[in-house]
DSSP file (Angstrom, degrees, kcal/mol; ACC not computed):
  #  RESIDUE AA STRUCTURE BP1 BP2  ACC     N-H-->O    O-->H-N    N-H-->O    O-->H-N    TCO  KAPPA ALPHA  PHI   PSI    X-CA   Y-CA   Z-CA
    1    1 A M              0   0    0      0, 0.0     2,-0.2     0, 0.0     5,-0.1   0.000 360.0 360.0 360.0 102.5  -14.5  -20.1   -7.7
    2    2 A G        -     0   0    0      3,-0.2     0, 0.0     1,-0.1     0, 0.0  -0.586 360.0-125.3-101.9 164.1  -12.4  -18.2  -10.2
    3    3 A M  S    S+     0   0    0     -2,-0.2    -1,-0.1     1,-0.1     0, 0.0   0.926 107.5  14.1 -70.0 -49.0   -9.4  -19.4  -12.2
    4    4 A F  S    S+     0   0    0      2,-0.0     2,-0.3    -3,-0.0    -1,-0.1   0.503  99.5 108.3-109.6  -4.2   -7.0  -16.7  -11.1
    5    5 A S        -     0   0    0      1,-0.0     2,-0.5     2,-0.0    -3,-0.2  -0.552  49.6-160.0 -84.3 137.5   -8.8  -15.1   -8.1
    6    6 A V        -     0   0    0     -2,-0.3     2,-0.2    -5,-0.1    -3,-0.0  -0.971  20.9-122.8-117.4 127.9   -7.3  -15.7   -4.7
    7    7 A R        -     0   0    0     -2,-0.5    -2,-0.0     1,-0.1     0, 0.0  -0.438  24.5-125.7 -72.8 136.7   -9.5  -15.2   -1.8
    8    8 A K        -     0   0    0     -2,-0.2     2,-0.1     1,-0.1    -1,-0.1  -0.537  26.3-111.2 -79.3 145.4   -8.2  -12.7    0.8
    9    9 A P        -     0   0    0      0, 0.0     2,-0.1     0, 0.0    -1,-0.1  -0.419  42.4 -91.1 -82.4 160.6   -8.0  -13.8    4.4
   10   10 A R        -     0   0    0     -2,-0.1     2,-0.1     1,-0.1     0, 0.0  -0.401  44.9-119.3 -70.9 136.8  -10.4  -12.3    6.8
   11   11 A G        -     0   0    0     -2,-0.1     2,-0.4    -3,-0.1    -1,-0.1  -0.364  15.6-139.0 -76.9 158.7   -9.1   -9.2    8.5
   12   12 A F        -     0   0    0     -2,-0.1     2,-0.5     2,-0.0    -1,-0.0  -0.961  17.6-174.1-119.5 130.3   -8.5   -8.8   12.3
   13   13 A Q        -     0   0    0     -2,-0.4     2,-0.5     2,-0.0    -2,-0.0  -0.992   3.2-171.2-126.6 126.6   -9.5   -5.6   14.0
   14   14 A H        -     0   0    0     -2,-0.5     2,-0.6     2,-0.0    -2,-0.0  -0.976   9.6-155.6-119.0 121.2   -8.7   -5.0   17.6
   15   15 A N        -     0   0    0     -2,-0.5     2,-0.2     2,-0.0    -2,-0.0  -0.879  17.6-132.1 -98.9 121.6  -10.2   -1.9   19.1
   16   16 A Y        -     0   0    0     -2,-0.6     3,-0.3     1,-0.1    -2,-0.0  -0.509  11.7-160.0 -74.2 136.5   -8.2   -0.7   22.2
   17   17 A I  S    S+     0   0    0     -2,-0.2    -1,-0.1     1,-0.2    -2,-0.0   0.902  88.9  36.8 -82.4 -44.7  -10.2    0.1   25.3
   18   18 A Y  S    S+     0   0    0      2,-0.0     2,-0.5     0, 0.0    -1,-0.2  -0.026  95.4 102.8 -98.5  30.9   -7.7    2.3   27.1
   19   19 A Y        -     0   0    0     -3,-0.3    -3,-0.0     4,-0.0     0, 0.0  -0.946  42.7-175.7-122.9 127.9   -6.2    4.1   24.1
   20   20 A D     >  -     0   0    0     -2,-0.5     4,-1.8     1,-0.1     5,-0.2  -0.949   6.4-169.7-118.5 111.0   -7.1    7.7   23.0
   21   21 A P  H  > S+     0   0    0      0, 0.0     4,-2.5     0, 0.0    -1,-0.1   0.831  89.7  55.1 -72.2 -27.5   -5.3    8.7   19.7
   22   22 A R  H  > S+     0   0    0      2,-0.2     4,-2.4     1,-0.2     5,-0.2   0.939 109.2  46.6 -63.1 -48.8   -6.4   12.4   20.2
   23   23 A K  H  > S+     0   0    0      1,-0.2     4,-2.0     2,-0.2    -1,-0.2   0.878 114.2  47.7 -65.5 -36.7   -4.7   12.5   23.6
   24   24 A E  H  X S+     0   0    0     -4,-1.8     4,-2.3     2,-0.2    -1,-0.2   0.909 111.2  50.9 -74.4 -37.4   -1.5   10.8   22.2
   25   25 A K  H  X S+     0   0    0     -4,-2.5     4,-2.0     1,-0.2    -2,-0.2   0.925 110.9  49.6 -61.9 -42.2   -1.4   13.2   19.3
   26   26 A L  H  X S+     0   0    0     -4,-2.4     4,-2.8     1,-0.2    -1,-0.2   0.899 110.2  49.4 -55.1 -50.0   -1.8   16.1   21.7
   27   27 A Q  H  X S+     0   0    0     -4,-2.0     4,-2.8     1,-0.2    -1,-0.2   0.887 108.3  53.7 -62.0 -38.3    1.0   14.8   23.8
   28   28 A N  H  X S+     0   0    0     -4,-2.3     4,-2.5     2,-0.2    -2,-0.2   0.939 109.9  47.7 -65.1 -45.1    3.2   14.4   20.8
   29   29 A I  H  X S+     0   0    0     -4,-2.0     4,-1.9     2,-0.2    -2,-0.2   0.917 112.0  50.9 -60.2 -48.7    2.7   18.1   19.8
   30   30 A E  H  X S+     0   0    0     -4,-2.8     4,-2.2     1,-0.2    -2,-0.2   0.922 111.6  46.5 -57.3 -45.9    3.4   19.2   23.4
   31   31 A D  H  X S+     0   0    0     -4,-2.8     4,-2.1     1,-0.2    -2,-0.2   0.882 110.3  50.7 -63.0 -39.4    6.5   17.3   23.5
   32   32 A N  H  X S+     0   0    0     -4,-2.5     4,-2.1     2,-0.2    -1,-0.2   0.855 111.0  51.9 -67.8 -31.7    7.8   18.5   20.1
   33   33 A A  H  X S+     0   0    0     -4,-1.9     4,-1.8    -5,-0.2    -2,-0.2   0.918 109.8  48.0 -69.4 -41.1    7.1   22.1   21.2
   34   34 A K  H  X>S+     0   0    0     -4,-2.2     5,-2.1     2,-0.2     6,-0.9   0.846 109.1  53.7 -67.0 -35.0    9.0   21.7   24.4
   35   35 A R  H  <5S+     0   0    0     -4,-2.1     3,-0.3     3,-0.2    -2,-0.2   0.883 108.7  49.4 -63.4 -40.3   12.0   20.1   22.4
   36   36 A E  H  <5S+     0   0    0     -4,-2.1    -2,-0.2     1,-0.2    -1,-0.2   0.883 110.4  50.0 -71.1 -31.1   12.0   23.2   20.2
   37   37 A L  H  <5S-     0   0    0     -4,-1.8    -1,-0.2    -5,-0.2    -2,-0.2   0.664 117.0-116.2 -77.1 -14.3   12.0   25.5   23.2
   38   38 A G  T  <5S+     0   0    0     -4,-0.8    -3,-0.2    -3,-0.3    -4,-0.1   0.581  82.5 120.3  94.8   9.5   14.9   23.5   24.7
   39   39 A L  S   <S+     0   0    0     -5,-2.1    -4,-0.2    -6,-0.2    -5,-0.1   0.782  74.8  40.8 -77.3 -33.7   12.9   22.2   27.8
   40   40 A L  S    S-     0   0    0     -6,-0.9    -2,-0.2    -9,-0.2     3,-0.1  -0.904  93.0-105.3-116.5 145.7   13.3   18.6   26.9
   41   41 A P        -     0   0    0      0, 0.0    -2,-0.1     0, 0.0    -6,-0.0  -0.298  51.8 -79.3 -69.3 161.5   16.3   16.8   25.5
   42   42 A E        -     0   0    0      1,-0.1     2,-0.2    -7,-0.1    -6,-0.0  -0.201  52.1-107.6 -62.1 147.5   16.5   15.8   21.8
   43   43 A K        -     0   0    0     -3,-0.1    -1,-0.1     1,-0.1     2,-0.1  -0.449  29.0-123.5 -71.3 141.6   14.5   12.6   20.9
   44   44 A E        -     0   0    0     -2,-0.2     2,-0.2     1,-0.1    -1,-0.1  -0.429  40.5 -84.2 -80.2 163.3   16.4    9.5   20.2
   45   45 A F        +     0   0    0     -2,-0.1    -1,-0.1     3,-0.0     3,-0.0  -0.498  49.8 177.9 -76.2 138.5   15.9    7.8   16.7
   46   46 A S    >>  -     0   0    0     -2,-0.2     3,-2.6     1,-0.1     4,-0.6  -0.991  35.7-132.8-141.7 131.5   13.0    5.4   16.6
   47   47 A P  H >> S+     0   0    0      0, 0.0     3,-0.7     0, 0.0     4,-0.7   0.759 104.3  69.0 -52.0 -25.0   11.8    3.4   13.6
   48   48 A E  H 34 S+     0   0    0      1,-0.2     3,-0.4     2,-0.2    -3,-0.0   0.760  89.9  65.0 -68.7 -19.4    8.2    4.5   14.3
   49   49 A D  H <4 S+     0   0    0     -3,-2.6    -1,-0.2     1,-0.2    -4,-0.0   0.824 104.4  43.0 -62.8 -35.2    9.2    8.1   13.3
   50   50 A I  H X< S+     0   0    0     -3,-0.7     3,-1.7    -4,-0.6     4,-0.5   0.505  82.0 122.6 -92.4  -7.2    9.9    7.1    9.8
   51   51 A R  T 3< S+     0   0    0     -4,-0.7    -3,-0.0    -3,-0.4     0, 0.0  -0.345  86.1   1.7 -55.2 120.4    6.8    4.9    9.3
   52   52 A G  T 3> S+     0   0    0     -2,-0.1     4,-1.6     1,-0.1    -1,-0.2   0.448  94.4 115.2  83.0  -1.2    4.6    6.2    6.3
   53   53 A R  H <> S+     0   0    0     -3,-1.7     4,-1.3     2,-0.2    -2,-0.1   0.848  74.0  51.9 -75.8 -31.3    6.9    9.1    5.4
   54   54 A F  H  > S+     0   0    0     -4,-0.5     4,-1.7     2,-0.2     3,-0.3   0.935 108.6  49.9 -62.7 -46.6    7.8    7.6    2.0
   55   55 A V  H  4 S+     0   0    0      1,-0.2     7,-0.4     2,-0.2    -2,-0.2   0.911 114.3  44.6 -60.6 -43.5    4.2    7.1    1.0
   56   56 A N  H  < S+     0   0    0     -4,-1.6    -1,-0.2     1,-0.2    -2,-0.2   0.753 110.6  56.6 -75.0 -22.0    3.4   10.7    2.0
   57   57 A A  H  < S+     0   0    0     -4,-1.3     2,-0.5    -3,-0.3    -1,-0.2   0.803  98.0  64.9 -76.5 -36.3    6.5   12.1    0.2
   58   58 A T     X  -     0   0    0     -4,-1.7     4,-1.7     1,-0.1     5,-0.1  -0.796  68.2-153.4-105.6 139.3    5.9   10.7   -3.2
   59   59 A T  H  > S+     0   0    0     -2,-0.5     4,-2.2     2,-0.2     5,-0.1   0.824  89.1  52.4 -76.3 -33.4    2.9   11.9   -5.1
   60   60 A H  H  > S+     0   0    0      2,-0.2     4,-2.2     1,-0.2     5,-0.2   0.940 112.8  44.5 -72.3 -45.7    2.2    8.9   -7.3
   61   61 A V  H  > S+     0   0    0      2,-0.2     4,-1.9     1,-0.2    -2,-0.2   0.906 113.2  51.5 -63.2 -42.9    2.1    6.5   -4.5
   62   62 A R  H  X S+     0   0    0     -4,-1.7     4,-1.8    -7,-0.4    -1,-0.2   0.860 110.6  49.3 -56.1 -41.9    0.0    8.8   -2.4
   63   63 A R  H  X S+     0   0    0     -4,-2.2     4,-2.8     2,-0.2     5,-0.2   0.914 111.7  48.1 -66.5 -40.3   -2.5    9.2   -5.3
   64   64 A R  H  X>S+     0   0    0     -4,-2.2     4,-1.6     1,-0.2     5,-0.7   0.871 111.6  49.0 -70.1 -32.2   -2.8    5.5   -5.8
   65   65 A K  H  <5S+     0   0    0     -4,-1.9    -1,-0.2    -5,-0.2    -2,-0.2   0.842 113.3  48.5 -75.3 -32.8   -3.3    4.9   -2.0
   66   66 A E  H  <5S+     0   0    0     -4,-1.8    -2,-0.2     1,-0.2    -1,-0.2   0.908 113.4  46.6 -75.4 -42.6   -6.0    7.7   -2.0
   67   67 A N  H  <5S-     0   0    0     -4,-2.8    -2,-0.2    -5,-0.1    -1,-0.2   0.803 101.5-135.1 -75.0 -25.2   -7.8    6.3   -5.0
   68   68 A G  T  <5 +     0   0    0     -4,-1.6    -3,-0.2     1,-0.3     2,-0.1   0.606  46.0 157.5  83.7  12.6   -7.7    2.8   -3.7
   69   69 A R      < -     0   0    0     -5,-0.7    -1,-0.3     1,-0.0    -2,-0.1  -0.437  28.3-150.6 -70.5 142.6   -6.6    1.2   -7.1
   70   70 A K        -     0   0    0     -2,-0.1    -1,-0.0    -3,-0.1    -5,-0.0  -0.914  21.6-103.8-114.4 141.8   -4.9   -2.0   -6.8
   71   71 A P        -     0   0    0      0, 0.0     3,-0.0     0, 0.0    -1,-0.0  -0.249  40.9-100.1 -63.7 159.2   -2.2   -3.3   -9.2
   72   72 A V        -     0   0    0      1,-0.1     5,-0.0     2,-0.0     2,-0.0  -0.583  43.0-110.8 -73.0 130.3   -3.2   -5.9  -11.8
   73   73 A P     >  -     0   0    0      0, 0.0     4,-1.6     0, 0.0     5,-0.1  -0.339  18.3-125.9 -68.4 153.9   -2.1   -9.3  -10.7
   74   74 A Y  H  > S+     0   0    0      1,-0.2     4,-2.4     2,-0.2     5,-0.3   0.838 106.0  60.8 -66.8 -33.6    0.8  -10.8  -12.7
   75   75 A G  H  > S+     0   0    0      1,-0.2     4,-2.4     2,-0.2    -1,-0.2   0.935 108.2  45.0 -64.8 -43.0   -1.2  -14.1  -13.5
   76   76 A V  H  > S+     0   0    0      1,-0.2     4,-1.8     2,-0.2    -1,-0.2   0.888 113.1  49.6 -64.1 -40.4   -3.9  -12.1  -15.3
   77   77 A L  H  X S+     0   0    0     -4,-1.6     4,-1.4     2,-0.2    -1,-0.2   0.812 111.9  46.5 -68.1 -38.1   -1.5  -10.0  -17.2
   78   78 A I  H  X S+     0   0    0     -4,-2.4     4,-1.9     2,-0.2    -2,-0.2   0.892 111.8  52.6 -74.8 -43.4    0.6  -13.0  -18.4
   79   79 A F  H  X S+     0   0    0     -4,-2.4     4,-2.0    -5,-0.3    -2,-0.2   0.860 108.5  50.9 -62.1 -37.2   -2.6  -14.8  -19.5
   80   80 A A  H  X S+     0   0    0     -4,-1.8     4,-2.1     2,-0.2    -1,-0.2   0.898 111.1  48.3 -67.7 -38.9   -3.8  -11.7  -21.5
   81   81 A I  H  X S+     0   0    0     -4,-1.4     4,-1.8     2,-0.2    -2,-0.2   0.847 110.2  49.7 -72.0 -31.0   -0.5  -11.5  -23.3
   82   82 A I  H  X S+     0   0    0     -4,-1.9     4,-2.4     2,-0.2    -1,-0.2   0.937 113.0  48.6 -69.5 -46.5   -0.4  -15.2  -24.2
   83   83 A V  H  X S+     0   0    0     -4,-2.0     4,-2.2     1,-0.2    -2,-0.2   0.900 112.3  47.9 -60.4 -40.4   -4.0  -15.0  -25.5
   84   84 A L  H  X S+     0   0    0     -4,-2.1     4,-2.4     2,-0.2    -1,-0.2   0.880 110.1  51.7 -64.8 -41.7   -3.1  -11.9  -27.6
   85   85 A L  H  X S+     0   0    0     -4,-1.8     4,-2.1     2,-0.2    -2,-0.2   0.911 111.8  48.5 -65.1 -44.4    0.0  -13.6  -28.9
   86   86 A L  H  X S+     0   0    0     -4,-2.4     4,-2.1     2,-0.2    -2,-0.2   0.872 111.2  48.2 -66.3 -39.0   -2.1  -16.7  -30.0
   87   87 A I  H  X S+     0   0    0     -4,-2.2     4,-2.5     2,-0.2     5,-0.2   0.931 111.5  49.5 -67.9 -44.0   -4.8  -14.6  -31.7
   88   88 A M  H  X S+     0   0    0     -4,-2.4     4,-2.4     1,-0.2    -2,-0.2   0.890 111.7  50.7 -61.8 -38.1   -2.1  -12.5  -33.6
   89   89 A R  H  X>S+     0   0    0     -4,-2.1     4,-2.7     2,-0.2     5,-0.6   0.931 110.1  49.3 -64.9 -45.6   -0.4  -15.9  -34.7
   90   90 A Y  H  X5S+     0   0    0     -4,-2.1     4,-1.5     1,-0.2    -2,-0.2   0.916 112.6  47.9 -65.3 -42.5   -3.8  -17.3  -35.9
   91   91 A I  H  <5S+     0   0    0     -4,-2.5    -2,-0.2     2,-0.2    -1,-0.2   0.933 117.9  40.9 -57.6 -47.1   -4.4  -14.0  -37.9
   92   92 A I  H  <5S+     0   0    0     -4,-2.4    -2,-0.2    -5,-0.2    -3,-0.2   0.992 130.7  22.7 -67.7 -60.5   -0.9  -14.0  -39.5
   93   93 A T  H  <5S-     0   0    0     -4,-2.7    -3,-0.2    -5,-0.2    -2,-0.2   0.737  91.3-132.2 -90.4 -23.5   -0.5  -17.8  -40.3
   94   94 A G  S  <<S+     0   0    0     -4,-1.5     2,-0.4    -5,-0.6    -4,-0.2   0.577  75.6  87.8  88.4   9.9   -4.1  -18.9  -40.4
   95   95 A R  S    S-     0   0    0     -6,-0.4     2,-0.4     2,-0.0    -1,-0.2  -0.997  71.4-126.2-143.0 145.7   -3.5  -22.0  -38.2
   96   96 A M        -     0   0    0     -2,-0.4     2,-0.6    -3,-0.1    -9,-0.1  -0.745  17.5-155.8 -95.0 137.4   -3.6  -22.5  -34.4
   97   97 A M              0   0    0     -2,-0.4    -7,-0.1   -11,-0.1    -8,-0.0  -0.926 360.0 360.0-114.6 114.8   -0.7  -24.0  -32.5
   98   98 A L              0   0    0     -2,-0.6    -1,-0.1     0, 0.0    -2,-0.0   0.487 360.0 360.0-125.7 360.0   -1.3  -25.7  -29.2
């Protein structure tokens, strides 16, 4: 039981029985090759096509995702700043104000 720690909800993982990611990736490669050769019509816009592109395009976001670092919660940061300000005030004036 921490003062600023918030417990994360338990994750849900569903494994598909009839889904083969390798087969789907191979199908996408074949479809893209056929479109480039002109055997299939151009693909219509789909929001699924742009998912994850921003993270892969920016180096700093990709690096943070690979390292697994999480940003510091604002509550901890604000608490640390307030404590530092109070310590500085005590050092400068010699009295504590609460």
